[in-house]
C-alpha positions in Angstrom: -25.4 9.0 20.5 -22.4 11.3 21.1 -21.9 14.3 18.9 -18.7 14.6 16.8 -17.1 17.1 19.3 -17.9 14.8 22.3 -16.3 11.8 20.5 -13.2 13.9 19.7 -12.9 15.1 23.3 -13.1 11.4 24.3 -10.4 10.6 21.7 -8.2 13.3 23.3 -8.7 11.8 26.7 -7.8 8.3 25.5 -4.7 9.8 23.7 -3.7 11.4 27.0 -3.9 8.0 28.7 -1.7 6.5 25.9 0.7 9.5 26.3 1.2 8.9 30.1 1.3 5.1 29.7 4.1 5.4 27.0 6.0 8.0 28.9 5.8 6.0 32.1 7.0 2.8 30.3 9.8 4.8 28.7 10.9 6.1 32.1 10.8 2.7 33.7 12.8 1.1 30.8 15.4 3.9 30.9 15.9 3.5 34.7 15.7 -0.3 34.8 17.2 -1.6 31.5 20.9 -1.6 31.2 22.6 -0.2 28.2 23.5 -3.7 26.9 19.7 -4.5 26.8 18.8 -1.3 25.0 21.5 -2.0 22.4 20.2 -5.6 22.0 16.7 -4.2 21.6 17.8 -1.8 18.9 17.0 1.3 21.0 20.6 2.4 21.6 24.1 2.6 20.0 27.0 2.1 22.4 29.8 2.9 22.3 29.8 5.5 19.5 32.5 7.0 17.3 31.7 10.7 17.0 32.2 12.2 13.6 32.2 15.8 12.3 29.7 18.5 13.2 28.3 20.9 10.6 25.4 23.1 9.6 23.1 21.4 7.1 21.3 23.2 4.2 18.4 24.1 6.5 20.8 25.9 8.9 20.4 23.2 11.5 23.4 22.1 13.6 24.2 18.4 12.9 26.6 15.8 14.1 27.6 12.5 12.6 27.8 9.4 14.8 29.0 5.9 13.9 28.0 2.6 15.5 31.1 0.5 16.4 29.7 -2.8 17.7 26.6 -5.0 17.3 26.1 -4.1 13.6 24.0 -7.2 13.1 21.2 -5.9 15.4 18.3 -4.2 13.6 17.9 -0.8 15.2 14.8 1.4 15.6 16.4 4.7 14.7 14.8 6.5 11.8 14.2 10.0 10.5 12.4 12.3 12.9 12.8 10.2 16.0 14.1 12.1 19.1 17.4 10.9 20.8 19.4 11.5 23.9 23.2 11.3 24.3 24.8 9.7 27.3 28.3 8.9 28.6 29.8 6.9 31.4 30.3 8.7 34.7 34.1 8.7 35.1 35.2 5.8 37.3 37.8 3.1 37.5 37.3 0.5 34.7 39.6 -2.2 33.5 40.8 -2.1 29.9 39.3 -5.6 29.4 35.8 -4.4 30.2 36.1 -1.2 28.0 32.9 -2.1 26.0 30.8 -3.0 29.1 29.1 0.1 30.4 29.0 0.8 34.1 25.6 1.0 35.8 26.1 4.8 36.3 25.4 7.0 33.3 25.3 10.7 32.7 22.6 12.0 30.3 23.3 15.2 28.4 20.5 17.9 28.9 19.4 18.3 25.3 17.4 16.3 22.8 18.5 15.6 19.3 16.5 14.5 16.3 17.6 11.8 13.7 18.1 13.5 10.3 18.9 10.2 8.6 20.5 6.8 9.1 22.5 4.9 6.6 23.8 1.5 7.8 26.0 2.3 10.8 26.2 6.0 10.2 23.6 8.4 11.6 23.3 12.2 11.4 21.6 13.9 14.4 20.2 17.4 14.5 21.1 19.1 17.8 20.3 22.5 19.3 22.9 25.3 18.8 23.5 25.2 22.5 24.4 21.5 22.6 27.9 20.9 24.1 29.3 19.1 21.1 32.9 19.7 22.1 32.3 18.0 25.4 30.7 15.0 23.5 33.4 14.8 21.0 36.2 15.0 23.5 34.6 12.8 26.2 37.2 10.7 28.0 34.7 7.9 28.6 32.6 6.1 26.0 29.6 8.0 24.5 26.3 6.4 23.5 22.9 7.5 21.9 19.5 6.1 22.7 15.9 6.8 21.5 14.1 9.4 23.6 10.5 9.8 24.4 8.6 11.3 21.4 7.0 14.4 22.9 6.7 16.2 19.5 4.4 13.6 17.9 2.0 13.7 20.8 2.0 17.5 21.0 1.3 17.6 17.3 -1.6 15.2 17.6 -3.1 17.0 20.6 -2.9 20.3 18.7 -4.6 18.7 15.7 -7.5 17.4 17.9 -7.9 20.9 19.5 -8.1 22.5 16.1 -10.8 20.0 14.9 -12.8 20.4 18.1 -12.6 24.2 17.9 -13.4 24.3 14.1 -16.5 26.3 13.2 -18.1 27.2 9.8 -15.2 25.9 7.7 -14.2 22.9 5.7 -12.5 21.1 8.7 -15.7 21.5 10.7 -17.8 20.1 7.8 -15.5 17.0 7.4 -15.6 16.4 11.2 -19.4 16.5 11.4 -19.6 14.3 8.2 -17.3 11.6 9.4 -19.1 11.2 12.7 -22.6 11.0 11.2 -24.5 8.7 8.9 -25.1 11.5 6.4 -24.0 10.5 2.9 -20.8 12.0 1.5 -21.3 14.2 -1.6 -20.0 13.1 -5.0 -19.7 14.3 -8.6 -21.6 12.5 -11.3 -19.9 11.6 -14.6 -19.3 8.6 -16.9 -16.5 6.3 -15.7 -13.1 6.8 -17.3 -11.5 3.6 -18.8 -8.0 2.6 -17.5 -7.3 -0.6 -19.6 -4.0 -1.3 -17.7 -6.0 -1.7 -14.4 -8.3 -4.5 -13.4 -12.0 -3.8 -13.1 -12.0 -3.2 -9.3 -8.9 -0.9 -9.5 -10.5 1.0 -12.3 -13.7 1.4 -10.3 -11.6 2.6 -7.2 -9.9 5.3 -9.3 -13.2 6.5 -10.7 -14.7 6.6 -7.2 -11.8 8.7 -6.0 -12.3 11.2 -8.8 -16.1 11.3 -8.1 -15.7 12.0 -4.4 -16.3 15.5 -3.2 -15.6 14.7 0.5 -14.1 11.3 1.1 -13.2 8.0 -0.6 -11.8 4.8 0.8 -9.7 2.3 -1.2 -9.7 -1.0 0.7 -6.7 -3.0 -0.4 -6.3 -6.6 0.9 -2.8 -8.2 0.6 -1.4 -8.3 -3.0 -4.3 -6.5 -4.6 -2.2 -3.6 -6.0 -3.3 -0.8 -3.6 -0.2 1.3 -4.3 -0.7 0.9 -8.1 -4.3 2.1 -7.7 -3.3 5.0 -5.4 -0.6 6.2 -7.8 -3.1 6.1 -10.7 -5.6 8.0 -8.6 -3.0 10.6 -7.7 -1.9 10.9 -11.3 -5.4 11.4 -12.5 -6.2 13.9 -9.8 -3.2 16.0 -10.9 -5.0 16.3 -14.3 -7.6 18.3 -12.4 -5.6 20.0 -9.6 -2.3 21.7 -9.6 -0.9 20.1 -6.4 -1.9 17.3 -3.9 -0.7 16.3 -0.4 0.3 12.6 0.1 0.8 11.3 3.6 1.3 7.9 5.4 1.9 6.7 8.9 5.4 5.5 8.3 8.5 6.9 6.5 8.8 3.6 4.6 5.2 3.9 3.2 5.9 7.5 2.1 9.1 6.5 0.4 7.4 3.7 -1.4 4.6 5.8 -2.9 7.1 8.7 -3.7 9.3 6.2 -5.6 6.3 5.0 -7.6 5.1 8.5 -8.4 8.6 9.6 -9.4 8.8 6.6 -11.8 5.6 8.0 -13.4 7.4 11.3 -14.0 5.6 13.2 -11.3 7.5 16.0 -9.6 7.5 15.0 -5.9 8.8 17.0 -3.0 9.4 14.8 0.0 9.3 16.6 3.4 11.7 14.7 5.7 14.4 12.3 4.9 13.8 8.8 3.5 14.3 5.5 5.3 16.5 4.0 2.6 19.3 6.4 1.8 20.2 6.2 -1.9 20.5 8.8 -4.6 17.1 8.1 -6.2 15.3 8.5 -2.8 17.4 11.5 -1.8 16.8 13.2 -5.1 13.3 14.3 -4.3 13.8 15.3 -0.7 13.2 18.9 0.3 16.8 19.2 1.8 18.5 17.9 -1.3 16.4 20.1 -3.6 17.1 23.1 -1.3 20.9 22.6 -1.6 20.6 22.2 -5.4 18.8 25.6 -5.9 21.0 28.2 -7.7 20.5 30.7 -4.9 21.6 28.3 -2.2 25.4 29.2 -2.3 24.5 32.8 -1.7 22.3 31.9 1.2 25.0 29.6 2.7 27.5 32.5 2.5 25.0 34.8 4.3 24.4 32.3 7.1 28.2 31.7 7.5 28.7 35.5 7.8 26.0 35.7 10.5 27.7 32.9 12.5 31.0 34.6 12.2 29.5 37.9 13.4 28.1 36.2 16.4 31.6 35.0 17.2 33.0 38.5 16.9 30.3 39.9 19.2 32.1 38.5 22.2 35.2 40.5 21.1 33.1 43.7 21.2 32.5 44.1 17.4 31.0 47.4 16.3 27.5 47.8 14.7 26.8 44.1 15.5 23.0 44.4 15.6 22.7 46.5 12.4 24.9 44.1 10.4 23.3 40.9 11.7 19.7 42.3 11.1 20.6 43.3 7.6 22.2 39.9 6.8 19.2 38.0 8.4 16.7 40.0 6.4 18.6 39.1 3.2 18.9 35.4 4.2 15.2 35.3 5.0 14.3 36.8 1.6 16.5 34.2 -0.2 15.0 31.4 1.9 11.4 32.5 1.0 12.4 32.7 -2.7 13.9 29.2 -2.7 10.9 27.7 -0.9 8.5 29.5 -3.4 10.4 27.9 -6.3 10.5 24.4 -4.8 6.9 24.3 -3.7 5.8 26.0 -6.9 7.4 23.4 -9.1 6.2 20.3 -7.1 3.0 18.5 -8.1 3.0 16.2 -5.0 4.0 17.2 -1.5 4.7 14.0 0.5 5.4 13.5 4.2 4.4 11.4 7.2 1.2 12.4 9.0 3.1 14.0 11.8 5.6 15.5 9.3 2.7 17.4 7.6 2.9 19.9 10.5 6.4 20.9 9.3 7.0 24.7 9.3 7.6 24.8 5.5 4.0 23.8 4.9 2.6 26.7 7.1 -0.3 28.4 5.4 -0.5 26.0 2.5 -3.8 24.6 1.2 -4.5 21.6 -1.0 -7.6 20.3 -2.9 -7.0 16.6 -2.1 -5.2 14.7 0.7 -4.2 11.0 0.1 -3.5 9.0 3.2 -1.8 5.6 2.6 -1.6 3.0 5.4 -4.7 4.8 6.9 -5.7 1.7 8.8 -2.4 1.8 10.8 -2.7 5.4 11.9 -4.3 6.7 15.1 -7.3 9.0 14.3 -5.6 12.0 15.9 -2.6 11.6 13.4 -5.0 11.7 10.4 -6.4 15.0 11.5 -3.0 16.7 11.4 -2.9 17.2 7.6 -6.7 17.4 7.2 -6.8 21.1 8.2 -5.0 21.9 4.9 -7.4 20.1 2.5 -10.9 20.1 0.9 -11.3 16.3 0.6 -9.5 13.2 1.7 -8.8 9.8 0.1 -7.9 7.0 2.6 -6.2 3.8 1.4 -5.3 0.8 3.5 -6.7 -2.5 5.0 -8.3 -2.5 8.5 -8.0 -6.3 8.4 -4.2 -6.1 8.6 -1.9 -4.4 11.2 -3.7 -2.0 13.5 -2.1 1.1 15.1 0.3 0.4 18.0 -1.3 1.3 21.3 0.6 0.7 24.6 -2.2 1.5 27.1 -4.5 -1.5 27.5 -7.2 0.7 29.1 -7.1 3.2 26.1 -7.1 0.3 23.6 -10.2 -1.3 25.3 -11.9 2.1 25.4 -11.5 2.5 21.6 -8.2 4.4 20.9 -7.3 1.7 18.4 -10.3 2.4 16.2 -9.0 4.3 13.2 -10.6 7.1 11.2 -10.7 4.7 8.2 -12.6 2.1 10.2 -15.1 4.8 11.4 -15.7 5.9 7.8 -16.0 2.3 6.5 -18.7 1.7 9.2 -20.6 5.0 8.7 -20.2 5.4 4.9 -20.0 2.0 3.2 -20.9 3.7 -0.1 -17.5 5.5 -0.1 -15.5 2.2 0.1 -14.1 0.3 -2.9 -12.7 -3.2 -2.2 -9.9 -4.3 -4.5 -10.7 -7.9 -5.3 -8.0 -9.3 -7.5 -4.7 -10.3 -5.9 -1.4 -10.8 -7.8 0.9 -12.2 -5.1 -0.2 -15.6 -3.7 -1.0 -19.1 -5.0 -4.7 -19.6 -4.8 -4.5 -22.1 -2.0 -2.4 -19.7 0.2 -4.8 -16.8 -0.5 -8.1 -18.6 -0.1 -8.1 -19.0 3.7 -7.5 -15.3 4.2 -10.1 -14.3 1.6 -12.7 -16.5 3.3 -12.0 -15.5 6.9 -11.3 -11.7 6.5 -12.9 -10.6 3.2 -16.1 -12.7 2.9 -14.5 -14.8 0.1 -14.5 -11.7 -2.3 -10.8 -11.7 -3.1 -9.8 -13.8 -6.1 -6.4 -14.7 -7.6 -5.3 -13.3 -10.9 -5.2 -16.2 -13.4 -1.5 -15.9 -14.1 -0.5 -16.5 -10.5 -3.3 -18.8 -9.3 -1.2 -22.0 -9.5 2.3 -20.6 -9.0 4.6 -22.9 -7.2 8.3 -23.9 -6.7 8.1 -27.8 -6.8 5.8 -30.0 -8.8 3.0 -31.7 -6.8 3.9 -29.5 -3.8 1.4 -28.4 -1.2 1.4 -24.6 -1.2 0.4 -24.4 2.5 1.5 -26.7 5.3 1.3 -26.8 9.1 4.1 -28.5 11.1 3.1 -29.5 14.6 6.1 -28.3 16.6 5.1 -30.5 19.6 4.8 -33.8 17.7 7.9 -33.0 15.6 10.1 -32.6 18.8 11.9 -35.4 20.5 9.6 -37.5 22.7 8.0 -35.3 25.4 8.4 -38.1 28.0 12.2 -37.8 27.6 13.0 -34.3 28.7 16.8 -34.9 28.6 16.7 -35.9 25.0 14.5 -32.9 24.3 17.0 -30.5 26.0 19.9 -32.0 24.0 18.0 -31.8 20.7 16.5 -28.4 20.9 17.7 -26.5 23.9 14.4 -25.9 25.7 11.0 -27.6 25.5 8.0 -25.3 25.0 7.8 -21.6 25.3 9.9 -19.4 27.7 9.0 -15.9 28.7 11.9 -13.5 28.1 10.6 -10.1 29.0 7.9 -7.5 28.3 9.8 -6.0 25.3 11.0 -9.3 23.8 8.0 -11.6 24.6 8.6 -15.3 24.3 11.0 -17.8 22.8 10.5 -21.4 21.8 13.9 -23.0 21.1 12.5 -26.3 20.1 10.3 -24.7 17.5 13.1 -22.5 16.3 15.2 -25.6 15.7 12.4 -27.3 13.9 11.9 -24.1 11.7 15.6 -24.3 10.6 15.4 -28.0 10.0 12.2 -27.5 7.9 13.8 -24.7 5.9 17.0 -26.8 5.3 15.0 -29.7 4.0 12.9 -27.5 1.7 15.9 -25.7 0.2 17.7 -29.1 -0.3 14.6 -30.4 -2.2 14.7 -27.3 -4.5 18.5 -27.6 -5.0 21.2 -25.2 -4.0 22.0 -24.1 -7.6 18.4 -23.4 -8.5 17.8 -21.3 -5.3 20.8 -19.2 -6.1 20.2 -18.9 -9.9 16.5 -18.0 -9.6 17.1 -16.0 -6.4 14.3 -17.8 -4.6 13.8 -15.6 -1.4 12.7 -16.7 2.0 11.0 -14.9 4.9 11.0 -16.4 8.4 8.4 -14.6 10.6 7.6 -14.8 14.3 5.2 -12.5 16.3 7.8 -12.4 19.1 11.1 -10.4 19.0 12.9 -12.9 21.2 12.1 -15.7 18.7 13.3 -13.5 15.8 16.6 -12.8 17.5 17.1 -16.5 18.4 16.3 -17.6 14.9 18.8 -15.0 13.5 21.5 -16.3 15.7 20.9 -19.9 14.7 20.9 -19.1 11.0 24.1 -17.1 11.4 25.8 -20.0 13.1 24.9 -22.7 10.6 27.2 -23.4 7.7 24.4 -24.7 5.5 22.7 -21.3 5.3 25.9 -19.3 4.4 25.3 -19.3 0.6 21.7 -18.2 1.1 22.3 -15.3 3.6 21.2 -12.6 1.2 18.0 -14.5 0.3 16.8 -15.1 3.9 15.1 -12.4 6.0 14.0 -13.0 9.6 11.7 -10.5 11.2 8.6 -9.8 13.2 5.1 -9.6 11.6 5.3 -5.8 11.8 8.7 -5.9 10.1 7.2 -7.8 7.1 4.2 -5.5 6.6 4.0 -4.6 2.9 6.6 -7.2 1.9 6.4 -10.6 0.2 8.7 -13.6 -0.4 8.6 -16.8 -2.4 8.8 -19.0 0.7 7.5 -18.0 4.1 7.9 -19.9 7.4 5.8 -18.6 10.4 6.9 -19.7 13.9 4.0 -19.1 16.3 6.0 -19.9 19.5 3.2 -20.4 21.9 3.2 -23.9 23.6 1.6 -24.4 27.0 -0.9 -26.6 28.9 -3.3 -23.8 29.5 -3.9 -22.9 25.8 -2.7 -19.3 26.4 -1.9 -17.6 23.1 -1.5 -14.0 24.3 -1.5 -11.4 21.5 -1.8 -14.1 18.8 -5.5 -13.4 19.4 -5.0 -10.3 17.3 -6.0 -12.0 14.1 -5.2 -9.0 11.9 -1.5 -9.6 12.7 -1.9 -13.2 11.6 -3.6 -12.1 8.4 -0.3 -10.2 7.6 1.9 -13.2 8.5 0.0 -15.8 6.3 -0.3 -13.5 3.3 3.4 -12.7 2.7 4.1 -15.9 0.7 4.0 -16.1 -3.1 4.4 -19.8 -3.5 5.0 -21.7 -0.3 3.7 -21.1 3.3 4.8 -23.3 6.2 3.3 -22.6 9.6 5.0 -24.1 12.7 3.1 -24.2 15.9 1.9 -26.4 18.8 -1.4 -27.7 17.5 -2.6 -28.7 21.0 -2.2 -25.1 22.3 -3.2 -23.1 19.3 -6.3 -25.0 18.0 -8.3 -24.1 21.2 -8.9 -20.8 19.4 -11.4 -21.1 16.5 -9.3 -19.2 14.0 -6.2 -21.4 14.4 -8.4 -24.5 14.5 -9.9 -23.6 11.2 -6.4 -22.6 9.8 -5.0 -26.0 10.9 -7.8 -27.9 9.3 -7.4 -25.9 6.1 -3.7 -26.4 5.9 -3.9 -30.2 6.6 -6.8 -30.9 4.3 -6.0 -32.4 0.9 
């Protein structure tokens, strides 16, 4: 059996494999994919309208950019992601083709970082040396695209190095504990009653409070994991002055921050939120920094320093003495503002990578809470762990796993998370939440039986929830049988566009136009049965899910083009499985896409992804898929039998 240090060295090696695989894929995509394809994929905005440039409250140089076309495409830009600017190389181009980029592009030699995105407006932090005047006055169109994320990898490598080198301290203790079968230590006291929680949630909060080293809250879909975590944070704050709360994604951090703020907890959010609104911005570090009474004085000092730098070129006297004096005063004010902000906050919240932020340097916490722990690479979880005494992990390793691009690294175990490791080695630290509040019993039962050994039950008040009387909560529509007769390919082509699945590309996957058409027909029929007025009055919402991006984009186009769906536009969301993680809708349709003679189902074999897809629906789940292709796999065979049984 390998020691903890040997295992972590192996993790580092696998992470390096992932780093080179992702970097190589990024390089190939940058060279091979045209800008139009990057725009369509949501990885680029082109052409841009450049806005104003300014220094933000943290003294970083920022520039506004605006997306001018393709506003309907969901993009992948979010806080903290690195970006590159590019422009066309000057060449002859007709006015008619102004929005079609030439094949030859010039990339600017600096990397920016997304500060925040709000609709079609984005603010990018750039180095002081960035040639913004050149960007803003470019004679040809300018664009921005996502860049390779070196920073996150550097931070994860640094975290692994620290853990491997740790000796005779708390980090070394946690490392050795997590990689052994030694029992985690715990306090002993009578359970505290929380009448507003159900019995398993109450037990989970008590187990968190008893844990000296580690506790795991395992939350299947709809079981109130966030509610439990917020209660655990709140109760921990009765015993500790401050805690650190992290998650893999910005969205998960936002969600828990919002819930804690609703409870009256003073939260300081490091990094900007995904959803830009006043409530979310109100607890960000940047907004609080600006609101501090000493900030106007600090801003004046920084402005004076910038003006002095400009005068230096004109040979200003005593330049060094003046700037050093101003810098010292500015630093003193910045330290005072930070001391006030961090002194008042009870919860410091950030993404896992964001916990390496310079403002947290030297800070220590009693407890670290990691939400979405089952979606985070192990290396990312170690980043904030050097600051804490104990850790509480919350998530569900039966839902979405971490994203790993390198197949070799995945097979060698990079996809195994710290939460999975602790669940295996220390089952006594795990509390399973067993009562779900989202789904009709019939929708929930299959997932409970297959993934959670039948332990998850429905709360009585939602067990029989439904939209129509005598309706079947879960259905499977065979997309092959429902199509036009297979022996008449011409009729099929006319009816649906293409028969069976079509490979679109590595990034987009596959599309099944026949099944997409059937998905829309099924949704139209169901909404008609409910009645237009009732859908609008009761705001019955719909989610259309597909594992493949190509199918998602095709479905979005079809819905946009159909008059019938216009009144329901705000009630219908179409997205990938990953895009629906943590969400729920009254009605869910799942288009599985795969349809071939060989029974190939590709990454539909990742059943955790399917667990997410089939547990988003509150009252009605409709699965659309080629039964002949899919039921060769035991999971889909069982699911089909379950959905079609009376």
